C-alpha positions, -999 to +999 in steps of 0.1 A: +134-445+566+137-452+603+107-430+611+085-448+585+095-482+600+086-470+635+052-457+623+045-490+606+055-509+637+034-488+659+004-491+636+009-529+634+013-532+672-019-513+678-038-537+656-023-567+673-029-553+708-066-545+699-070-581+686-055-594+719-080-573+738-109-588+718-094-623+724-092-616+761-129-606+763-139-635+742-120-659+764-140-648+795-165-675+805-201-665+798-212-659+835-181-638+843-186-617+812-223-612+819-217-604+855-191-577+846-216-562+821-244-561+846-222-546+873-210-519+849-245-510+838-257-510+874-229-487+884-236-463+855-273-462+864-266-455+901-240-428+893-264-412+868-292-411+893-269-397+920-254-371+897-288-359+884-301-357+919-270-338+931-273-312+904-311-308+908-323-323+876-341-351+893-351-362+927-354-399+921-346-429+943-350-462+926-354-495+944-328-522+939-355-542+921-362-514+897-325-509+890-321-547+885-350-547+860-334-517+841-300-535+841-317-567+827-334-547+800-302-529+789-277-558+792-283-576+760-286-546+736-256-529+752-235-561+749-243-562+712-235-525+709-201-533+725-196-560+698-201-534+671-180-508+689-150-531+694-150-539+657-155-503+648-122-496+666-106-526+650-116-514+615-101-479+621-068-495+634-066-519+604-076-491+580-048-469+594-023-498+591-032-506+555-032-469+545+003-466+559+013-495+537-001-476+507-035-492+501-062-468+487-097-467+474-115-500+469-085-521+479-083-503+512-120-509+519-120-545+507-089-556+527-100-537+558-134-553+559-119-587+550-094-586+578-122-576+603-145-604+589-118-630+592-110-620+628-147-619+637-152-654+623-121-666+642-133-649+673-167-666+672-151-699+665-128-694+695-158-688+717-171-723+710-142-735+732-151-711+761-173-722+790-209-710+785-202-693+751-212-702+716-201-689+683-230-671+666-233-659+631-254-629+642-225-617+663-202-619+632-229-598+614-229-573+643-191-572+643-190-565+605-217-538+609-194-522+635-166-524+610-187-509+582-197-480+605-160-475+613-153-472+576-182-447+572-166-427+600-134-427+581-151-416+549-169-388+568-135-377+583-119-376+548-149-356+534-147-331+562-109-329+559-111-323+521-138-297+526-116-277+551-086-281+528-106-266+498-118-238+521-083-229+531-071-228+495-099-204+485-091-180+514-055-177+504 
């Protein structure tokens, strides 16, 4: 009994911690968030160029202006991919929690996506109070798409797991 309670508490804690991480990023003013994204993308581009040059794949040296243009082109789509990725993780954590509490099949899907949707809506509403941010329905749609992809990953994992279990049984 103690072990089950500990597992449930850990699963619940992971969901809450992940929701707090989402809240932290959402509470960041627009300019600060955008600057962090651009700096991260810039670092990745520079490191990629350095690494490919070092191992002999390329011999490129891009100007700061060219790198800045690449960063500007990548910033928006990558930020939206992060929206989806963050909610993909949330979906998997919520799904795990609900599965531990015994939900299966359609109820598992419905409540997992519902919790992610409610949190995405709340997150976008929260952003209306943050300097330079706005709550956007398209971000909720991106978040839910990430959650749906997370659920598809789960279904793929279950299918592969079942396939391997059937293969083990036939070999014995």
